[in-house]
C-alpha positions in Angstrom: 29.5 9.5 5.7 29.4 9.2 9.4 26.2 8.4 11.2 27.5 10.3 14.2 27.1 13.7 12.4 23.7 14.1 14.1 24.0 11.3 16.6 21.8 9.2 14.3 22.6 5.5 14.6 22.7 3.3 11.5 19.6 1.2 11.8 19.4 -2.3 10.3 16.2 -3.0 8.3 14.0 -5.7 9.6 12.1 -7.1 6.6 9.3 -8.6 8.6 6.3 -8.3 6.4 2.8 -7.7 7.6 0.8 -10.8 8.1 -2.6 -10.8 6.4 -5.0 -13.3 5.0 -6.9 -10.5 3.3 -4.8 -7.7 2.0 -7.3 -4.9 2.1 -8.5 -5.5 5.7 -5.0 -5.8 7.1 -3.5 -2.9 5.3 -6.3 -0.3 6.1 -4.6 1.3 9.1 -1.1 1.1 7.7 0.9 3.4 5.5 -0.8 4.6 2.3 1.8 5.5 -0.3 0.3 8.0 -2.6 1.8 9.7 -5.6 3.6 13.0 -4.9 5.7 15.1 -7.2 7.9 18.2 -6.7 6.2 21.1 -8.4 8.7 24.0 -8.3 6.9 27.3 -7.9 9.0 29.8 -6.0 8.3 33.0 -4.2 9.6 35.9 -6.3 11.6 37.6 -3.6 12.9 34.9 -1.3 16.7 34.5 -1.7 18.2 31.1 -1.9 20.9 30.4 0.7 24.4 30.0 -0.8 25.9 26.5 -1.0 28.0 25.6 1.9 31.8 25.9 1.7 34.0 24.2 0.7 31.8 22.6 -2.0 31.6 24.7 -5.1 28.2 25.9 -6.2 26.5 23.8 -8.9 26.5 25.3 -12.4 23.5 27.4 -13.1 21.0 26.0 -15.7 19.7 28.1 -18.5 16.8 30.3 -17.6 13.4 28.7 -17.8 10.8 30.2 -20.0 8.3 30.3 -17.1 9.3 32.9 -14.5 7.6 31.1 -11.6 10.0 28.2 -12.1 13.2 28.6 -10.1 16.4 27.9 -12.1 17.6 24.4 -11.6 14.3 23.2 -10.2 12.9 21.4 -13.2 11.3 18.2 -12.0 12.9 16.1 -14.8 16.4 17.3 -13.9 16.2 17.6 -10.1 13.9 14.8 -9.1 14.3 12.2 -11.7 17.2 12.6 -14.2 19.8 12.8 -11.4 20.1 9.6 -9.4 20.5 10.7 -5.7 22.4 7.4 -5.1 24.9 8.1 -7.9 27.1 10.5 -5.9 26.7 13.5 -8.2 26.5 15.8 -5.2 27.7 15.2 -1.6 25.0 13.5 0.6 23.3 16.1 2.8 23.9 14.3 6.0 27.7 14.2 5.3 27.8 18.0 4.8 24.8 19.1 6.8 26.5 20.2 9.9 28.5 22.8 8.0 25.6 23.5 5.7 23.2 24.2 8.6 25.6 26.7 10.2 26.3 28.4 6.8 22.7 28.5 5.9 21.7 29.9 9.2 24.3 32.5 9.0 23.1 33.5 5.5 19.5 33.6 6.5 18.4 30.2 5.2 17.1 29.2 8.6 15.2 32.2 9.8 12.6 31.8 12.6 9.4 33.1 11.1 6.9 32.3 13.7 3.7 34.1 14.7 1.7 33.3 17.8 -1.8 31.9 17.5 -3.5 29.4 15.2 -2.0 28.9 11.8 -3.3 31.4 9.3 -2.3 32.7 5.9 -0.2 35.4 7.6 2.1 32.6 8.9 2.5 31.3 5.4 3.3 34.7 4.0 5.8 35.3 6.8 7.5 32.0 6.2 7.7 32.6 2.5 8.8 36.2 2.8 6.0 37.2 0.5 3.4 40.0 0.6 -0.2 39.1 -0.1 0.0 40.9 -3.5 3.2 38.9 -4.4 1.5 35.6 -3.5 -1.6 36.5 -5.5 0.6 37.3 -8.5 2.5 34.0 -8.1 -0.8 32.0 -8.0 -2.3 33.8 -11.0 0.9 33.2 -13.0 0.7 29.5 -12.0 -3.0 29.4 -13.1 -2.2 31.2 -16.4 0.6 28.6 -17.1 -2.1 25.9 -17.3 -4.8 28.1 -18.8 -3.0 28.4 -22.2 -6.1 29.4 -24.1 -7.0 32.1 -21.7 -10.6 30.9 -21.1 -10.3 31.2 -17.3 -11.2 27.5 -16.8 -8.9 24.5 -16.5 -9.9 21.0 -17.6 -8.2 17.6 -17.4 -6.5 18.1 -20.8 -5.0 21.5 -19.8 -3.6 20.2 -16.5 -2.2 17.2 -18.3 -0.6 19.4 -20.9 0.8 21.6 -18.2 2.5 18.7 -16.5 3.9 17.6 -19.8 5.3 21.0 -20.4 7.1 20.8 -17.1 8.8 17.6 -18.5 7.2 15.5 -15.8 7.5 11.8 -16.8 4.2 10.4 -18.1 4.1 7.7 -15.4 4.3 10.3 -12.7 1.3 12.5 -13.7 -1.8 12.6 -11.6 -3.7 15.3 -13.3 -7.1 13.6 -12.7 -6.6 13.5 -9.0 -5.6 17.2 -8.9 -8.6 18.1 -11.0 -10.9 16.3 -8.5 -9.3 18.0 -5.6 -9.8 21.5 -7.1 -13.2 20.9 -8.8 -15.7 21.4 -6.0 -18.8 21.7 -8.1 -18.0 18.5 -10.1 -18.4 20.1 -13.5 -15.1 18.9 -14.8 -13.6 22.4 -14.9 -11.6 24.5 -12.4 -11.9 28.3 -12.3 -9.4 30.6 -10.7 -11.4 30.8 -7.5 -11.4 27.1 -7.1 -7.7 27.0 -7.9 -6.9 29.7 -5.4 -9.0 28.0 -2.7 -7.0 24.8 -3.2 -3.7 26.7 -3.0 -4.8 28.4 0.2 -5.8 25.1 1.8 -2.7 23.3 0.6 -0.2 25.8 1.8 -1.8 26.0 5.2 -1.7 22.2 5.4 1.9 22.1 4.4 2.9 24.8 6.9 1.2 23.0 9.7 3.2 19.8 9.1 6.3 21.8 8.5 5.9 23.4 11.9 5.3 20.0 13.5 8.6 18.7 12.2 10.6 21.8 12.9 10.9 21.2 16.6 13.8 23.6 17.0 11.6 26.4 15.6 14.3 27.9 13.5 12.4 28.1 10.2 13.8 25.1 8.5 13.8 21.3 8.8 17.1 19.7 9.8 17.9 16.1 8.9 17.7 15.0 12.5 14.3 16.6 12.9 13.1 14.7 9.8 14.6 11.5 11.2 12.8 11.9 14.5 9.4 12.5 12.7 9.8 9.4 10.6 10.7 7.2 13.6 7.7 8.6 15.6 5.6 7.6 12.6 6.9 4.0 12.8 9.3 4.2 9.9 12.8 2.9 10.2 15.4 4.8 8.1 19.2 4.7 8.3 21.6 7.5 7.8 22.2 6.9 4.1 18.5 6.8 3.3 18.0 10.0 5.3 20.7 11.6 3.2 18.9 10.6 0.0 15.5 11.7 1.3 16.8 15.2 2.2 18.6 15.5 -1.1 15.5 14.8 -3.0 13.6 17.7 -1.4 16.6 20.0 -0.8 17.0 21.6 -4.3 19.9 23.9 -3.5 21.8 21.1 -1.8 22.7 23.0 1.4 21.6 20.2 3.7 18.5 21.8 5.1 14.9 22.1 4.0 13.3 25.5 3.9 9.5 26.0 3.8 9.8 27.2 0.2 11.4 23.9 -0.8 8.9 22.0 1.3 6.0 23.7 -0.4 7.5 23.3 -3.9 7.9 19.6 -3.3 4.3 19.0 -2.2 2.2 22.0 -3.6 0.1 20.1 -6.1 -0.1 16.8 -4.1 -3.9 16.4 -4.1 -4.3 14.1 -1.1 -3.7 14.5 2.6 -0.1 15.3 3.5 1.3 13.1 6.3 4.9 12.2 7.1 4.2 8.6 6.1 3.0 9.6 2.7 5.9 12.0 2.2 8.4 9.3 3.0 6.7 6.9 0.6 6.8 9.4 -2.1 10.5 9.6 -1.8 10.7 5.8 -1.4 8.8 5.1 -4.6 9.1 8.5 -6.5 6.5 7.6 -9.2 3.6 5.2 -9.1 0.8 4.6 -11.6 -2.6 4.9 -10.1 -2.4 1.7 -8.1 -1.7 3.5 -4.7 -1.5 1.9 -1.2 -3.8 -1.1 -2.1 -1.5 -3.6 -4.0 -1.3 -7.3 -3.9 1.3 -7.0 -1.1 1.1 -4.2 1.5 3.8 -1.6 1.0 6.1 0.0 3.6 5.8 -2.5 6.4 9.3 -3.7 5.9 10.5 -0.2 6.8 8.6 -0.1 10.1 10.3 -0.3 13.4 7.1 -2.0 14.6 6.9 -4.6 11.9 6.9 -7.5 14.4 4.0 -6.0 16.3 2.0 -5.5 13.1 2.8 -9.2 12.3 1.4 -10.2 15.7 -1.7 -8.0 15.4 -2.5 -9.3 12.0 -2.0 -12.9 13.0 -4.3 -12.6 16.0 -6.9 -10.8 13.9 -6.8 -13.5 11.3 -7.0 -16.3 13.8 -10.1 -14.6 15.5 -11.7 -14.1 12.1 -11.2 -17.7 11.0 -12.4 -19.1 14.3 -15.6 -17.0 14.2 -16.4 -18.1 10.6 -15.3 -21.7 11.0 -18.8 -23.2 10.9 -19.4 -21.5 7.5 -16.1 -22.7 6.3 -16.8 -26.3 7.1 -20.3 -26.1 5.6 -18.7 -24.8 2.4 -16.2 -27.6 2.2 -18.9 -30.3 2.9 -21.0 -28.9 0.1 -18.1 -28.6 -2.3 -17.3 -32.4 -2.2 -21.0 -33.5 -2.7 -21.5 -34.9 -6.1 -25.2 -35.4 -5.7 -27.8 -32.7 -5.3 -27.8 -31.2 -1.8 -29.1 -28.2 0.2 -27.7 -26.0 2.9 -30.1 -27.4 5.5 -29.3 -31.0 4.6 -25.6 -30.3 5.0 -26.0 -28.5 8.3 -28.0 -31.5 9.7 -25.3 -33.9 8.4 -22.6 -31.9 10.2 -24.6 -31.7 13.4 -25.1 -35.5 13.4 -21.3 -35.9 13.5 -20.8 -34.3 16.9 -23.1 -31.4 17.6 -21.8 -27.8 17.7 -18.2 -28.8 18.0 -18.4 -30.6 14.6 -18.7 -27.3 12.9 -15.3 -26.3 14.2 -13.5 -29.4 13.0 -10.2 -28.5 11.2 -10.3 -24.9 12.5 -7.1 -25.5 14.6 -5.1 -26.2 11.5 -6.7 -23.3 9.7 -5.6 -21.0 12.5 -2.1 -22.5 12.9 -1.2 -22.0 9.2 -2.0 -18.2 9.3 1.4 -17.1 10.6 3.7 -19.3 8.5 1.7 -18.8 5.4 1.8 -15.0 5.7 5.4 -14.9 6.7 6.6 -17.1 3.8 4.4 -15.1 1.4 5.8 -11.7 2.4 9.4 -12.8 2.8 9.2 -14.3 -0.7 7.7 -11.1 -2.0 10.6 -9.0 -0.6 13.1 -11.4 -2.3 11.2 -11.4 -5.6 11.0 -7.6 -5.6 14.8 -7.4 -5.2 15.3 -9.9 -8.0 13.0 -8.0 -10.3 14.8 -4.7 -9.7 18.2 -6.3 -10.3 17.1 -8.2 -13.4 15.8 -4.9 -14.9 19.0 -3.1 -14.0 17.0 -0.3 -12.4 18.2 1.6 -9.3 14.8 2.1 -7.8 13.4 1.7 -4.3 10.2 0.1 -5.5 8.9 -1.9 -8.4 6.0 -0.8 -10.5 2.3 -1.9 -10.0 2.3 -4.7 -12.7 5.6 -6.0 -11.3 4.2 -5.9 -7.8 1.2 -7.9 -9.0 3.5 -10.6 -10.5 5.8 -10.6 -7.5 2.8 -10.9 -5.2 1.3 -13.7 -7.2 4.6 -15.6 -7.3 5.1 -15.1 -3.5 1.5 -16.4 -2.9 2.3 -19.4 -5.0 5.5 -20.1 -2.9 3.6 -19.7 0.3 0.7 -21.9 -0.9 3.1 -24.6 -2.0 5.0 -24.6 1.3 1.9 -24.9 3.5 -0.2 -27.0 1.1 0.2 -30.3 3.0 -1.4 -28.6 6.1 -4.3 -27.4 4.0 -4.8 -30.9 2.5 -4.9 -32.5 6.0 -7.4 -29.8 7.1 -9.7 -30.7 4.2 -9.4 -34.4 4.9 -10.2 -33.8 8.6 -13.3 -31.6 7.6 -14.6 -34.2 5.2 -13.9 -37.3 7.4 -17.2 -39.2 7.7 -18.1 -40.5 11.2 -21.2 -41.1 13.2 -20.1 -41.1 16.8 -18.0 -37.9 16.4 -14.7 -39.6 16.8 -12.1 -38.5 14.3 -8.5 -39.6 14.0 -5.8 -37.4 15.4 -3.7 -35.2 13.0 -0.7 -37.5 13.4 -2.8 -40.7 12.6 -4.5 -39.1 9.7 -1.1 -37.8 8.2 0.5 -41.2 8.7 -2.5 -42.9 7.0 -2.1 -40.6 3.9 1.6 -41.2 3.8 1.4 -45.0 4.1 -1.5 -45.6 1.7 -1.2 -42.8 -0.8 2.5 -41.7 -0.7 4.0 -38.3 -0.2 2.7 -36.9 -3.5 -0.8 -37.2 -2.0 -0.1 -34.2 0.2 0.1 -32.0 -2.9 -3.0 -33.3 -4.7 -5.0 -30.3 -6.0 -2.1 -27.9 -5.8 -2.3 -26.9 -9.5 -5.8 -25.5 -9.5 -5.0 -23.8 -6.2 -2.0 -22.0 -7.8 -3.9 -21.2 -11.0 -6.4 -19.2 -9.0 -3.9 -16.9 -7.2 -3.1 -14.3 -9.9 -6.7 -14.0 -11.3 -8.1 -13.5 -7.9 -5.5 -10.9 -7.0 -6.0 -9.0 -10.3 -9.8 -9.0 -10.0 -9.6 -8.1 -6.4 -7.3 -5.2 -7.0 -9.1 -3.8 -10.1 -12.5 -3.9 -8.4 -11.1 -2.4 -5.2 -9.5 0.6 -7.0 -12.7 1.2 -9.0 -14.9 1.2 -5.9 -12.5 3.4 -4.0 -12.5 5.9 -6.9 -16.3 5.9 -7.2 -16.7 6.5 -3.5 -14.2 9.3 -3.5 -15.8 11.0 -6.5 -19.5 10.6 -5.7 -19.8 9.9 -2.0 -16.8 11.5 -0.2 -16.5 14.5 -2.5 -12.8 14.0 -3.1 -11.8 13.5 0.5 -9.7 10.4 1.1 -11.6 7.2 1.9 -11.5 6.3 5.6 -10.9 2.9 7.1 -14.5 1.9 7.0 -15.0 2.9 3.4 -11.8 1.0 2.5 -13.1 -2.0 4.5 -16.4 -2.0 2.5 -14.5 -1.7 -0.8 -12.1 -4.5 0.1 -15.0 -6.7 1.2 -16.9 -6.3 -2.0 -13.8 -6.7 -4.2 -12.6 -9.7 -2.3 -16.0 -11.4 -2.6 -16.2 -10.8 -6.3 -12.6 -12.0 -6.8 -13.3 -15.2 -4.8 -16.5 -15.8 -6.8 -14.7 -15.6 -10.1 -12.2 -18.2 -9.2 -14.6 -20.4 -7.1 -14.7 -23.2 -9.7 -11.0 -23.8 -9.3 -11.5 -23.9 -5.5 -14.2 -26.6 -5.9 -11.9 -28.7 -8.2 -9.0 -28.3 -5.6 -11.2 -29.4 -2.7 -12.5 -32.5 -4.5 -9.0 -33.5 -5.4 -7.9 -33.0 -1.8 -10.7 -34.9 -0.2 -10.6 -38.1 -2.3 -8.5 -41.2 -1.5 -6.3 -42.2 -4.4 -7.2 -45.9 -4.2 -11.0 -45.4 -4.3 -13.0 -46.6 -7.2 -14.3 -43.2 -8.1 -11.0 -41.4 -7.7 -10.3 -38.5 -10.1 -7.4 -38.9 -12.4 -6.5 -35.2 -12.3 -7.8 -31.6 -12.6 -9.2 -32.1 -16.1 -11.0 -35.2 -15.0 -12.7 -33.4 -12.2 -13.7 -30.6 -14.6 -15.4 -32.8 -17.2 -17.1 -35.2 -14.7 -18.5 -32.3 -12.8 -19.7 -30.6 -15.9 -21.2 -33.8 -17.3 -23.0 -35.0 -14.1 -23.8 -31.7 -12.3 -23.7 -29.0 -14.9 -22.2 -25.5 -14.4 -23.9 -25.2 -11.0 -21.7 -28.0 -9.7 -18.8 -25.6 -9.8 -20.5 -23.3 -7.4 -21.6 -25.7 -4.7 -21.0 -24.1 -1.3 -20.7 -20.6 -2.6 -23.5 -19.3 -0.4 -21.8 -20.0 2.9 -18.6 -18.8 1.3 -20.2 -15.4 0.5 -22.0 -15.3 3.9 -18.7 -15.4 5.7 -17.1 -12.5 3.8 -18.6 -9.6 5.7 -18.3 -11.1 9.3 -14.7 -12.2 8.5 -13.7 -8.8 7.2 -15.4 -6.9 10.1 -14.0 -9.2 12.8 -10.5 -8.9 11.3 -10.8 -5.1 11.3 -12.1 -4.8 14.9 -9.6 -7.2 16.4 -6.8 -5.7 14.5 -7.7 -2.2 15.8 -7.9 -3.5 19.3 -4.6 -5.3 19.0 -3.0 -2.1 17.7 -4.1 -0.3 20.9 -2.8 -3.0 23.1 0.5 -3.1 21.3 0.8 0.7 21.3 0.7 0.9 17.5 -1.7 3.9 17.4 
C-alpha cells in the first residue's frame, strides 16, 4: 500500500497528551467521541456500483428477512465481525484509484447537486429517490421497530429492534435515540416524531457530506476525507485512512456514496461532526461513558497536540495562581490539631509577610503542572497499549472501565514521580516564621535530605495514591449523571454546550474532592511533620486514630471551606484562559 496513491504522506503519530489538572475543564472544547453505529437502510432503487476490477466481487450473503436492509450490510457482519485490519479485503486506499474511476464510470460518483440552500429535494436527488419511495422506506423502518403495530415506539421496542439487527449489546444506544425522537417527553415515539427525526438527520448528514465532497462529484474520495480530518486537527496516516474508508464503504469500491454515508450515521442521535465520525471509527463501540473519561480521548491523534499541551499548561498555571491564597489557607488549616477558625488562620498567614505570604509555595505548584500532566498522559498511553495487548484484542480503544483503571494507574505514576516537589511545597507553605523570611527551596530540600533522609520526600504518598481512583470514579459518575439530567430536563435533548459541561464538571469535581478529603488531610499532616519531632506520626493509621480521638470526625474536614471556595473560580479561570490561548494559538 503506497501512500503516494493520493499524494497523502504517511504521518507519524505524536502521542503528546493534553495537559490538564482538571479533566472536565480541559477537555470541554476538545473532541467528544460519541457512540455511532452503521444502520443499513437503503434506498429501494439506487444501484450499487460494481466492485472494481481486477478484484472479484464478494460472495453475496443470503437475503435478509427485512427488505429495507441491503444484502451484506448487516452490522454484525460488516462493521464488527470482520476485522478491517485482518486483510480480508484489499485496503481501499490501495485500490481506490482504480475503484474511483470504475465507480465513476458505472455511475457510483454522480454529481447530484441543486442550487440553493439544502432542502429535502437535495437529499432525494442524492439518493435517487422519489418522495413516495422515501416515505415508504421510512414507514417500513418504523414498522420494523413497531412489532406490535400500536403506532408508538418505546425504549423496549427500540432495544429489541437493535437486537434483531444483531447489533452487539455493548454498542446499543436505544435510550439516546428515544430521547432524540421523543419531543414531548412522554417516553413514546409516534410516526410523526420518527419522520421528523429522519428529515432532520438526513438533512444534517447531507450538509456535512457536501462539505467534505469538495470535488462535487457526488461521493467522498479518501483524499477528501483525509483533508477534512486534518482541518479538524486529527492526524491520520494512510493505513488508518484505508481502514476508516473500509468501515463505511460497504461495497468495498474505495469511495463513499451518500447512501453509504447515510446508512452509517442515520440513527446517530447526537450532532454529526467530522471529529465525532472519526472517533466512532476509532472506538467503534463504547458504553455510555462518552467523551468525559478519566483521561481525555483523541488528543494523541491531533496534529495540534503540542499546542493543546501549552494552552492547558498556561490555563492551569493561571488558575492555580489566582486561587493560591485559598490553597495556602486550606493547607494551614489542615495541619492544625487544635480548634481554629478561618479568620484566625487568615490573620496568622498575614502576620508572616502580608499579602505575599498567601502566595508562598505557588511557584512550585505552578511548575509541577506541566511535568505532572505529561507523565500522567504518557503513562496512560502506554498502559492503554499494555491492556489491549494483554487482552489479545485488536481494538483502537479500551473500554470505559479499563480507561478508568488505566487513568488511575497513570495518575499514580505521575503522583509518585512529582511527589517530592509536592512535599517541599507543603513544607514551604507550613514553615513558621515571624519576619517573613523563609528558606530557599534548595536549603529546605537539603535540610530534609540531611536530617530526615531521602524517604522523607515520599512521606504521605500512600494516602495520596489511595484517593486517586475513588476521586476519579465519583467525579466521572456524578459528571455523567448531571450531564444526562441537563440534557433531558433543561436542554431538551440538545447536546450540552461548554458552559453546561463546565458546570457539571465543577460540581462533580467538588463532590469527588469532598469524598476523598480525609485522605488529603492525612497526607498533608504526614508531609508537614518533621520525623524527629516528639509528636511525629508513625504512619497513616496513626494519623487517622489520633485525629479521630482528639478532634473527632470534623478533624478530617479542616480546611474544606477554602477548598470548596476555590473550585468555581479555578474552573472558570481555567476555561476562560484556555479559550483565550486557543485563539492565540490558532486552535479554533
